[in-house]
N, CA, C and O atoms as a CHARMM CRD file, in Angstrom:
* protein
*
  316
    1    1 MET  N     18.28800  93.16300  -4.74400 PROA 1      0.00000
    2    1 MET  CA    16.96400  93.75400  -4.63800 PROA 1      0.00000
    3    1 MET  C     17.09500  95.26800  -4.54700 PROA 1      0.00000
    4    1 MET  O     18.05800  95.79500  -3.98900 PROA 1      0.00000
    5    2 ALA  N     16.12400  95.94200  -5.09900 PROA 2      0.00000
    6    2 ALA  CA    16.09300  97.39900  -5.04500 PROA 2      0.00000
    7    2 ALA  C     14.68100  97.84000  -4.69300 PROA 2      0.00000
    8    2 ALA  O     13.70500  97.15200  -4.99300 PROA 2      0.00000
    9    3 ARG  N     14.59100  98.97700  -4.06500 PROA 3      0.00000
   10    3 ARG  CA    13.28900  99.56800  -3.76200 PROA 3      0.00000
   11    3 ARG  C     13.08700 100.71400  -4.73200 PROA 3      0.00000
   12    3 ARG  O     13.96900 101.54800  -4.93600 PROA 3      0.00000
   13    4 VAL  N     11.90000 100.73400  -5.32600 PROA 4      0.00000
   14    4 VAL  CA    11.53100 101.78200  -6.26800 PROA 4      0.00000
   15    4 VAL  C     10.30100 102.48700  -5.72400 PROA 4      0.00000
   16    4 VAL  O      9.35900 101.84600  -5.25800 PROA 4      0.00000
   17    5 VAL  N     10.31900 103.81900  -5.78800 PROA 5      0.00000
   18    5 VAL  CA     9.17300 104.61100  -5.36600 PROA 5      0.00000
   19    5 VAL  C      8.56500 105.25700  -6.60900 PROA 5      0.00000
   20    5 VAL  O      9.25400 105.92100  -7.38300 PROA 5      0.00000
   21    6 VAL  N      7.26400 105.04900  -6.78200 PROA 6      0.00000
   22    6 VAL  CA     6.52900 105.68200  -7.87200 PROA 6      0.00000
   23    6 VAL  C      5.45600 106.56500  -7.24800 PROA 6      0.00000
   24    6 VAL  O      4.58100 106.08400  -6.52800 PROA 6      0.00000
   25    7 ASP  N      5.53400 107.85300  -7.52900 PROA 7      0.00000
   26    7 ASP  CA     4.51700 108.80000  -7.07500 PROA 7      0.00000
   27    7 ASP  C      3.67400 109.20600  -8.26600 PROA 7      0.00000
   28    7 ASP  O      4.20300 109.62000  -9.29700 PROA 7      0.00000
   29    8 VAL  N      2.36400 109.08900  -8.12600 PROA 8      0.00000
   30    8 VAL  CA     1.41600 109.40400  -9.19100 PROA 8      0.00000
   31    8 VAL  C      0.53000 110.55100  -8.72200 PROA 8      0.00000
   32    8 VAL  O     -0.04900 110.49600  -7.63800 PROA 8      0.00000
   33    9 MET  N      0.43100 111.58400  -9.54300 PROA 9      0.00000
   34    9 MET  CA    -0.37100 112.76400  -9.20700 PROA 9      0.00000
   35    9 MET  C     -1.24900 113.14500 -10.39800 PROA 9      0.00000
   36    9 MET  O     -0.88800 112.88000 -11.54500 PROA 9      0.00000
   37   10 PRO  N     -2.39800 113.76600 -10.13000 PROA 10     0.00000
   38   10 PRO  CA    -3.19400 114.27800 -11.24400 PROA 10     0.00000
   39   10 PRO  C     -2.38500 115.35400 -11.98600 PROA 10     0.00000
   40   10 PRO  O     -1.63900 116.11800 -11.37300 PROA 10     0.00000
   41   11 LYS  N     -2.54400 115.39800 -13.29300 PROA 11     0.00000
   42   11 LYS  CA    -1.89500 116.45800 -14.05800 PROA 11     0.00000
   43   11 LYS  C     -2.42100 117.80400 -13.56900 PROA 11     0.00000
   44   11 LYS  O     -3.56200 117.89000 -13.11500 PROA 11     0.00000
   45   12 PRO  N     -1.60000 118.86300 -13.65700 PROA 12     0.00000
   46   12 PRO  CA    -2.01300 120.16900 -13.11200 PROA 12     0.00000
   47   12 PRO  C     -3.33200 120.68700 -13.68700 PROA 12     0.00000
   48   12 PRO  O     -4.08100 121.36700 -12.98700 PROA 12     0.00000
   49   13 GLU  N     -3.62200 120.37900 -14.93300 PROA 13     0.00000
   50   13 GLU  CA    -4.83800 120.89600 -15.55600 PROA 13     0.00000
   51   13 GLU  C     -6.08400 120.06500 -15.23000 PROA 13     0.00000
   52   13 GLU  O     -7.18600 120.41800 -15.64800 PROA 13     0.00000
   53   14 ILE  N     -5.91900 118.97100 -14.49200 PROA 14     0.00000
   54   14 ILE  CA    -7.03100 118.08500 -14.14600 PROA 14     0.00000
   55   14 ILE  C     -7.60000 118.48200 -12.78400 PROA 14     0.00000
   56   14 ILE  O     -6.85500 118.66600 -11.82200 PROA 14     0.00000
   57   15 LEU  N     -8.91300 118.61100 -12.71400 PROA 15     0.00000
   58   15 LEU  CA    -9.60100 118.89400 -11.46000 PROA 15     0.00000
   59   15 LEU  C     -9.32300 117.76500 -10.46400 PROA 15     0.00000
   60   15 LEU  O     -9.36300 116.59100 -10.83200 PROA 15     0.00000
   61   16 ASP  N     -9.04400 118.11300  -9.22100 PROA 16     0.00000
   62   16 ASP  CA    -8.74500 117.13200  -8.17500 PROA 16     0.00000
   63   16 ASP  C     -9.78100 117.25600  -7.05900 PROA 16     0.00000
   64   16 ASP  O     -9.54400 117.95800  -6.07500 PROA 16     0.00000
   65   17 PRO  N    -10.93600 116.58000  -7.19800 PROA 17     0.00000
   66   17 PRO  CA   -11.98500 116.72200  -6.18500 PROA 17     0.00000
   67   17 PRO  C    -11.56700 116.23500  -4.80200 PROA 17     0.00000
   68   17 PRO  O    -12.01800 116.79500  -3.80400 PROA 17     0.00000
   69   18 GLN  N    -10.72900 115.22200  -4.71000 PROA 18     0.00000
   70   18 GLN  CA   -10.27300 114.75200  -3.39600 PROA 18     0.00000
   71   18 GLN  C     -9.38900 115.80800  -2.73600 PROA 18     0.00000
   72   18 GLN  O     -9.49800 116.04500  -1.53300 PROA 18     0.00000
   73   19 GLY  N     -8.53300 116.42800  -3.50100 PROA 19     0.00000
   74   19 GLY  CA    -7.70100 117.48900  -2.96800 PROA 19     0.00000
   75   19 GLY  C     -8.52900 118.68500  -2.52200 PROA 19     0.00000
   76   19 GLY  O     -8.25000 119.28800  -1.48600 PROA 19     0.00000
   77   20 GLN  N     -9.55600 119.03000  -3.31400 PROA 20     0.00000
   78   20 GLN  CA   -10.42600 120.14200  -2.94200 PROA 20     0.00000
   79   20 GLN  C    -11.19900 119.83400  -1.66000 PROA 20     0.00000
   80   20 GLN  O    -11.38500 120.70900  -0.81400 PROA 20     0.00000
   81   21 ALA  N    -11.64600 118.58400  -1.52300 PROA 21     0.00000
   82   21 ALA  CA   -12.35200 118.19100  -0.29300 PROA 21     0.00000
   83   21 ALA  C    -11.42100 118.28300   0.91100 PROA 21     0.00000
   84   21 ALA  O    -11.83000 118.74900   1.97500 PROA 21     0.00000
   85   22 ALA  N    -10.17100 117.84200   0.75300 PROA 22     0.00000
   86   22 ALA  CA    -9.20700 117.92600   1.84800 PROA 22     0.00000
   87   22 ALA  C     -8.90600 119.38300   2.19400 PROA 22     0.00000
   88   22 ALA  O     -8.75200 119.71800   3.36900 PROA 22     0.00000
   89   23 LEU  N     -8.82100 120.24800   1.18900 PROA 23     0.00000
   90   23 LEU  CA    -8.58300 121.67100   1.43100 PROA 23     0.00000
   91   23 LEU  C     -9.73100 122.29100   2.22100 PROA 23     0.00000
   92   23 LEU  O     -9.50800 123.06100   3.15600 PROA 23     0.00000
   93   24 GLY  N    -10.95800 121.95200   1.83900 PROA 24     0.00000
   94   24 GLY  CA   -12.12100 122.44600   2.57900 PROA 24     0.00000
   95   24 GLY  C    -12.13500 121.95300   4.01400 PROA 24     0.00000
   96   24 GLY  O    -12.44000 122.71500   4.93100 PROA 24     0.00000
   97   25 ALA  N    -11.80700 120.68100   4.21400 PROA 25     0.00000
   98   25 ALA  CA   -11.78100 120.11400   5.56700 PROA 25     0.00000
   99   25 ALA  C    -10.69800 120.77300   6.41200 PROA 25     0.00000
  100   25 ALA  O    -10.90300 121.03000   7.59800 PROA 25     0.00000
  101   26 ALA  N     -9.54500 121.04600   5.80500 PROA 26     0.00000
  102   26 ALA  CA    -8.46200 121.69300   6.55300 PROA 26     0.00000
  103   26 ALA  C     -8.90700 123.06500   7.06600 PROA 26     0.00000
  104   26 ALA  O     -8.61500 123.43400   8.20400 PROA 26     0.00000
  105   27 GLY  N     -9.60900 123.81000   6.22200 PROA 27     0.00000
  106   27 GLY  CA   -10.11500 125.11200   6.65000 PROA 27     0.00000
  107   27 GLY  C    -11.13700 124.99800   7.76600 PROA 27     0.00000
  108   27 GLY  O    -11.10900 125.77500   8.72100 PROA 27     0.00000
  109   28 ARG  N    -12.04100 124.03100   7.65100 PROA 28     0.00000
  110   28 ARG  CA   -13.04800 123.83400   8.69600 PROA 28     0.00000
  111   28 ARG  C    -12.42900 123.40700  10.02000 PROA 28     0.00000
  112   28 ARG  O    -12.98500 123.67600  11.08500 PROA 28     0.00000
  113   29 LEU  N    -11.28500 122.74600   9.95300 PROA 29     0.00000
  114   29 LEU  CA   -10.59500 122.30100  11.16700 PROA 29     0.00000
  115   29 LEU  C     -9.69500 123.38800  11.74400 PROA 29     0.00000
  116   29 LEU  O     -9.02500 123.17200  12.75300 PROA 29     0.00000
  117   30 GLY  N     -9.68100 124.55000  11.10800 PROA 30     0.00000
  118   30 GLY  CA    -8.93200 125.66800  11.65500 PROA 30     0.00000
  119   30 GLY  C     -7.51600 125.82700  11.13200 PROA 30     0.00000
  120   30 GLY  O     -6.78300 126.68700  11.61800 PROA 30     0.00000
  121   31 PHE  N     -7.10900 125.02500  10.15700 PROA 31     0.00000
  122   31 PHE  CA    -5.77500 125.17100   9.58600 PROA 31     0.00000
  123   31 PHE  C     -5.79700 126.31400   8.58200 PROA 31     0.00000
  124   31 PHE  O     -6.62100 126.32800   7.66800 PROA 31     0.00000
  125   32 THR  N     -4.90700 127.25400   8.74900 PROA 32     0.00000
  126   32 THR  CA    -4.87400 128.41400   7.86400 PROA 32     0.00000
  127   32 THR  C     -3.58100 128.41400   7.05100 PROA 32     0.00000
  128   32 THR  O     -2.61400 127.73100   7.38900 PROA 32     0.00000
  129   33 GLY  N     -3.59100 129.19200   5.98100 PROA 33     0.00000
  130   33 GLY  CA    -2.39700 129.33300   5.16200 PROA 33     0.00000
  131   33 GLY  C     -2.23900 128.27600   4.08900 PROA 33     0.00000
  132   33 GLY  O     -1.29400 128.33900   3.30300 PROA 33     0.00000
  133   34 ILE  N     -3.13500 127.31000   4.03500 PROA 34     0.00000
  134   34 ILE  CA    -3.06300 126.27100   3.00000 PROA 34     0.00000
  135   34 ILE  C     -3.82800 126.77500   1.78900 PROA 34     0.00000
  136   34 ILE  O     -5.01300 127.08900   1.89300 PROA 34     0.00000
  137   35 THR  N     -3.17000 126.85700   0.64800 PROA 35     0.00000
  138   35 THR  CA    -3.82000 127.38300  -0.55300 PROA 35     0.00000
  139   35 THR  C     -4.21300 126.30200  -1.54600 PROA 35     0.00000
  140   35 THR  O     -5.08900 126.52300  -2.38100 PROA 35     0.00000
  141   36 GLU  N     -3.57800 125.13200  -1.47000 PROA 36     0.00000
  142   36 GLU  CA    -3.93800 124.05700  -2.39900 PROA 36     0.00000
  143   36 GLU  C     -3.51100 122.72300  -1.81300 PROA 36     0.00000
  144   36 GLU  O     -2.47100 122.62000  -1.16400 PROA 36     0.00000
  145   37 ILE  N     -4.32800 121.70100  -2.05000 PROA 37     0.00000
  146   37 ILE  CA    -3.98800 120.31900  -1.72900 PROA 37     0.00000
  147   37 ILE  C     -4.29800 119.48900  -2.96400 PROA 37     0.00000
  148   37 ILE  O     -5.38900 119.57900  -3.52800 PROA 37     0.00000
  149   38 ARG  N     -3.33600 118.68700  -3.37400 PROA 38     0.00000
  150   38 ARG  CA    -3.54700 117.74500  -4.46900 PROA 38     0.00000
  151   38 ARG  C     -3.26400 116.35700  -3.91100 PROA 38     0.00000
  152   38 ARG  O     -2.24500 116.13900  -3.25600 PROA 38     0.00000
  153   39 GLN  N     -4.15600 115.43600  -4.16900 PROA 39     0.00000
  154   39 GLN  CA    -4.01000 114.08600  -3.62400 PROA 39     0.00000
  155   39 GLN  C     -3.58100 113.14000  -4.72300 PROA 39     0.00000
  156   39 GLN  O     -4.12500 113.16300  -5.82700 PROA 39     0.00000
  157   40 GLY  N     -2.60100 112.30800  -4.41300 PROA 40     0.00000
  158   40 GLY  CA    -2.10700 111.33700  -5.38000 PROA 40     0.00000
  159   40 GLY  C     -1.91500 109.97000  -4.75200 PROA 40     0.00000
  160   40 GLY  O     -2.50700 109.64600  -3.72200 PROA 40     0.00000
  161   41 LYS  N     -1.07200 109.17900  -5.40000 PROA 41     0.00000
  162   41 LYS  CA    -0.79900 107.81900  -4.94400 PROA 41     0.00000
  163   41 LYS  C      0.70800 107.64500  -4.79500 PROA 41     0.00000
  164   41 LYS  O      1.48600 108.21800  -5.55800 PROA 41     0.00000
  165   42 HSD  N      1.10500 106.86600  -3.82800 PROA 42     0.00000
  166   42 HSD  CA     2.51500 106.59200  -3.55400 PROA 42     0.00000
  167   42 HSD  C      2.68300 105.07600  -3.52900 PROA 42     0.00000
  168   42 HSD  O      2.02400 104.38900  -2.74800 PROA 42     0.00000
  169   43 PHE  N      3.56900 104.55100  -4.38700 PROA 43     0.00000
  170   43 PHE  CA     3.83100 103.11700  -4.45400 PROA 43     0.00000
  171   43 PHE  C      5.28500 102.85300  -4.09300 PROA 43     0.00000
  172   43 PHE  O      6.17700 103.56800  -4.55300 PROA 43     0.00000
  173   44 GLU  N      5.53200 101.84100  -3.28000 PROA 44     0.00000
  174   44 GLU  CA     6.88000 101.35800  -3.00700 PROA 44     0.00000
  175   44 GLU  C      6.95300  99.92600  -3.50400 PROA 44     0.00000
  176   44 GLU  O      6.18900  99.06300  -3.07200 PROA 44     0.00000
  177   45 ILE  N      7.88100  99.68800  -4.41600 PROA 45     0.00000
  178   45 ILE  CA     7.96400  98.40000  -5.09800 PROA 45     0.00000
  179   45 ILE  C      9.35300  97.81700  -4.88400 PROA 45     0.00000
  180   45 ILE  O     10.35500  98.50600  -5.07500 PROA 45     0.00000
  181   46 GLU  N      9.41500  96.56200  -4.49300 PROA 46     0.00000
  182   46 GLU  CA    10.68800  95.84000  -4.40400 PROA 46     0.00000
  183   46 GLU  C     10.89000  95.10800  -5.72700 PROA 46     0.00000
  184   46 GLU  O     10.02500  94.34500  -6.15800 PROA 46     0.00000
  185   47 VAL  N     12.01800  95.33700  -6.35900 PROA 47     0.00000
  186   47 VAL  CA    12.32100  94.67800  -7.63600 PROA 47     0.00000
  187   47 VAL  C     13.71100  94.07000  -7.56300 PROA 47     0.00000
  188   47 VAL  O     14.55800  94.51600  -6.78900 PROA 47     0.00000
  189   48 ASP  N     13.93800  93.03400  -8.38800 PROA 48     0.00000
  190   48 ASP  CA    15.29300  92.50100  -8.44900 PROA 48     0.00000
  191   48 ASP  C     16.10500  93.32100  -9.44500 PROA 48     0.00000
  192   48 ASP  O     15.56600  94.17600 -10.14800 PROA 48     0.00000
  193   49 ASP  N     17.38900  93.05200  -9.49400 PROA 49     0.00000
  194   49 ASP  CA    18.29700  93.87700 -10.28500 PROA 49     0.00000
  195   49 ASP  C     18.08400  93.75700 -11.78800 PROA 49     0.00000
  196   49 ASP  O     18.64300  94.54600 -12.55000 PROA 49     0.00000
  197   50 SER  N     17.29300  92.79200 -12.22900 PROA 50     0.00000
  198   50 SER  CA    17.05700  92.63400 -13.66500 PROA 50     0.00000
  199   50 SER  C     16.01900  93.61500 -14.20900 PROA 50     0.00000
  200   50 SER  O     15.88100  93.74500 -15.42500 PROA 50     0.00000
  201   51 VAL  N     15.29100  94.30400 -13.34000 PROA 51     0.00000
  202   51 VAL  CA    14.25000  95.24900 -13.77100 PROA 51     0.00000
  203   51 VAL  C     14.91900  96.58400 -14.09700 PROA 51     0.00000
  204   51 VAL  O     15.44900  97.26000 -13.21600 PROA 51     0.00000
  205   52 ASP  N     14.88300  96.95000 -15.38400 PROA 52     0.00000
  206   52 ASP  CA    15.54300  98.18100 -15.81200 PROA 52     0.00000
  207   52 ASP  C     14.57400  99.36000 -15.80300 PROA 52     0.00000
  208   52 ASP  O     13.38000  99.19900 -15.54900 PROA 52     0.00000
  209   53 ASP  N     15.10700 100.54300 -16.08400 PROA 53     0.00000
  210   53 ASP  CA    14.29900 101.76800 -16.03600 PROA 53     0.00000
  211   53 ASP  C     13.17300 101.75600 -17.06700 PROA 53     0.00000
  212   53 ASP  O     12.08600 102.26900 -16.79700 PROA 53     0.00000
  213   54 ALA  N     13.41400 101.18400 -18.23400 PROA 54     0.00000
  214   54 ALA  CA    12.36900 101.12000 -19.26000 PROA 54     0.00000
  215   54 ALA  C     11.19200 100.27200 -18.78900 PROA 54     0.00000
  216   54 ALA  O     10.03600 100.60400 -19.05200 PROA 54     0.00000
  217   55 THR  N     11.48900  99.18200 -18.09600 PROA 55     0.00000
  218   55 THR  CA    10.42700  98.33000 -17.55500 PROA 55     0.00000
  219   55 THR  C      9.66300  99.05600 -16.45800 PROA 55     0.00000
  220   55 THR  O      8.43700  98.96000 -16.38800 PROA 55     0.00000
  221   56 LEU  N     10.37200  99.77800 -15.60600 PROA 56     0.00000
  222   56 LEU  CA     9.69400 100.55300 -14.56600 PROA 56     0.00000
  223   56 LEU  C      8.77200 101.60100 -15.17600 PROA 56     0.00000
  224   56 LEU  O      7.67400 101.83300 -14.67000 PROA 56     0.00000
  225   57 GLU  N      9.20600 102.22900 -16.24800 PROA 57     0.00000
  226   57 GLU  CA     8.37500 103.22200 -16.93500 PROA 57     0.00000
  227   57 GLU  C      7.11000 102.56500 -17.49000 PROA 57     0.00000
  228   57 GLU  O      6.02400 103.13600 -17.39800 PROA 57     0.00000
  229   58 LYS  N      7.24400 101.38300 -18.05900 PROA 58     0.00000
  230   58 LYS  CA     6.07200 100.65600 -18.58000 PROA 58     0.00000
  231   58 LYS  C      5.10900 100.29100 -17.45200 PROA 58     0.00000
  232   58 LYS  O      3.89300 100.37600 -17.62000 PROA 58     0.00000
  233   59 ILE  N      5.65100  99.88500 -16.30300 PROA 59     0.00000
  234   59 ILE  CA     4.81000  99.54400 -15.14700 PROA 59     0.00000
  235   59 ILE  C      4.02300 100.77300 -14.69700 PROA 59     0.00000
  236   59 ILE  O      2.81800 100.69500 -14.45800 PROA 59     0.00000
  237   60 ALA  N      4.70800 101.89600 -14.58500 PROA 60     0.00000
  238   60 ALA  CA     4.04000 103.12300 -14.13800 PROA 60     0.00000
  239   60 ALA  C      2.97300 103.55000 -15.13200 PROA 60     0.00000
  240   60 ALA  O      1.83800 103.83100 -14.74800 PROA 60     0.00000
  241   61 GLU  N      3.33400 103.60000 -16.40400 PROA 61     0.00000
  242   61 GLU  CA     2.41400 104.10600 -17.42600 PROA 61     0.00000
  243   61 GLU  C      1.24800 103.16100 -17.70100 PROA 61     0.00000
  244   61 GLU  O      0.12600 103.61100 -17.93200 PROA 61     0.00000
  245   62 GLY  N      1.50700 101.85900 -17.67900 PROA 62     0.00000
  246   62 GLY  CA     0.48100 100.91400 -18.07900 PROA 62     0.00000
  247   62 GLY  C     -0.30600 100.28300 -16.95500 PROA 62     0.00000
  248   62 GLY  O     -1.32200  99.63200 -17.19600 PROA 62     0.00000
  249   63 PHE  N      0.15700 100.46900 -15.71500 PROA 63     0.00000
  250   63 PHE  CA    -0.47200  99.74500 -14.61100 PROA 63     0.00000
  251   63 PHE  C     -0.79500 100.64300 -13.41900 PROA 63     0.00000
  252   63 PHE  O     -1.89300 100.56300 -12.86800 PROA 63     0.00000
  253   64 LEU  N      0.13900 101.49000 -13.01800 PROA 64     0.00000
  254   64 LEU  CA    -0.04700 102.28700 -11.80500 PROA 64     0.00000
  255   64 LEU  C     -0.73900 103.62100 -12.04900 PROA 64     0.00000
  256   64 LEU  O     -1.37900 104.15700 -11.14400 PROA 64     0.00000
  257   65 ALA  N     -0.62100 104.15700 -13.24400 PROA 65     0.00000
  258   65 ALA  CA    -1.16800 105.48600 -13.53600 PROA 65     0.00000
  259   65 ALA  C     -2.05900 105.45000 -14.76800 PROA 65     0.00000
  260   65 ALA  O     -1.97000 104.54600 -15.59800 PROA 65     0.00000
  261   66 ASN  N     -2.90900 106.44700 -14.86400 PROA 66     0.00000
  262   66 ASN  CA    -3.69900 106.68100 -16.07000 PROA 66     0.00000
  263   66 ASN  C     -3.01100 107.83600 -16.79400 PROA 66     0.00000
  264   66 ASN  O     -3.14500 108.98600 -16.37500 PROA 66     0.00000
  265   67 PRO  N     -2.27400 107.55300 -17.87600 PROA 67     0.00000
  266   67 PRO  CA    -1.48300 108.60200 -18.51600 PROA 67     0.00000
  267   67 PRO  C     -2.30400 109.74100 -19.11800 PROA 67     0.00000
  268   67 PRO  O     -1.74300 110.78500 -19.45100 PROA 67     0.00000
  269   68 VAL  N     -3.59100 109.56800 -19.26100 PROA 68     0.00000
  270   68 VAL  CA    -4.43600 110.63400 -19.78800 PROA 68     0.00000
  271   68 VAL  C     -4.60800 111.74600 -18.75500 PROA 68     0.00000
  272   68 VAL  O     -4.63200 112.92700 -19.10200 PROA 68     0.00000
  273   69 ILE  N     -4.72700 111.36200 -17.49000 PROA 69     0.00000
  274   69 ILE  CA    -5.02200 112.37000 -16.46000 PROA 69     0.00000
  275   69 ILE  C     -3.98800 112.44600 -15.34600 PROA 69     0.00000
  276   69 ILE  O     -4.09200 113.30600 -14.47200 PROA 69     0.00000
  277   70 GLU  N     -2.97900 111.55300 -15.35900 PROA 70     0.00000
  278   70 GLU  CA    -2.00400 111.52900 -14.27300 PROA 70     0.00000
  279   70 GLU  C     -0.57500 111.60200 -14.80900 PROA 70     0.00000
  280   70 GLU  O     -0.28500 111.18600 -15.93100 PROA 70     0.00000
  281   71 GLN  N      0.30300 112.14500 -13.97100 PROA 71     0.00000
  282   71 GLN  CA     1.73400 112.13400 -14.25000 PROA 71     0.00000
  283   71 GLN  C      2.41800 111.39800 -13.11400 PROA 71     0.00000
  284   71 GLN  O      1.83800 111.25000 -12.03900 PROA 71     0.00000
  285   72 TRP  N      3.64500 110.93300 -13.33200 PROA 72     0.00000
  286   72 TRP  CA     4.31000 110.12900 -12.31700 PROA 72     0.00000
  287   72 TRP  C      5.80400 110.40100 -12.32600 PROA 72     0.00000
  288   72 TRP  O      6.37400 110.88000 -13.30600 PROA 72     0.00000
  289   73 THR  N      6.41300 110.07600 -11.19200 PROA 73     0.00000
  290   73 THR  CA     7.86400 110.09300 -11.07400 PROA 73     0.00000
  291   73 THR  C      8.30200 108.74700 -10.54700 PROA 73     0.00000
  292   73 THR  O      7.59800 108.11700  -9.75700 PROA 73     0.00000
  293   74 ILE  N      9.45800 108.31100 -10.98400 PROA 74     0.00000
  294   74 ILE  CA    10.02400 107.03100 -10.56400 PROA 74     0.00000
  295   74 ILE  C     11.38200 107.31000  -9.96400 PROA 74     0.00000
  296   74 ILE  O     12.19500 108.02600 -10.54800 PROA 74     0.00000
  297   75 LYS  N     11.63000 106.73300  -8.77800 PROA 75     0.00000
  298   75 LYS  CA    12.90800 106.94900  -8.11900 PROA 75     0.00000
  299   75 LYS  C     13.36400 105.65700  -7.47400 PROA 75     0.00000
  300   75 LYS  O     12.61400 105.02300  -6.73200 PROA 75     0.00000
  301   76 ARG  N     14.59100 105.27000  -7.75800 PROA 76     0.00000
  302   76 ARG  CA    15.20600 104.13500  -7.05100 PROA 76     0.00000
  303   76 ARG  C     15.76400 104.65300  -5.73900 PROA 76     0.00000
  304   76 ARG  O     16.43100 105.68700  -5.70600 PROA 76     0.00000
  305   77 VAL  N     15.49200 103.93700  -4.66100 PROA 77     0.00000
  306   77 VAL  CA    15.99200 104.34400  -3.34500 PROA 77     0.00000
  307   77 VAL  C     16.75500 103.18800  -2.73200 PROA 77     0.00000
  308   77 VAL  O     16.62100 102.04600  -3.17100 PROA 77     0.00000
  309   78 ASP  N     17.55000 103.47900  -1.72800 PROA 78     0.00000
  310   78 ASP  CA    18.29600 102.42300  -1.03900 PROA 78     0.00000
  311   78 ASP  C     17.32600 101.48700  -0.34800 PROA 78     0.00000
  312   78 ASP  O     16.38300 101.91700   0.31600 PROA 78     0.00000
  313   79 ALA  N     17.57500 100.21500  -0.51400 PROA 79     0.00000
  314   79 ALA  CA    16.68400  99.19900   0.08600 PROA 79     0.00000
  315   79 ALA  C     16.87700  99.09500   1.56700 PROA 79     0.00000
  316   79 ALA  O     16.21000  98.29400   2.22100 PROA 79     0.00000
């Protein structure tokens, strides 16, 4: 078994209203020095050893992310 982490974020050119709302809230709560917040998704997936990198890429692109507006990274980590 292996643990895979997939992080999905809006592409830099895509407006991130959730991140902007969090940035505004941080300022209202008195946090200073924060210039940008972008909100994404974090997935931790347990897979067996038969799942290769190409399959993980298909899972990320076709199921976990919207490739039109999001980018992702895939990382295998110690289980």
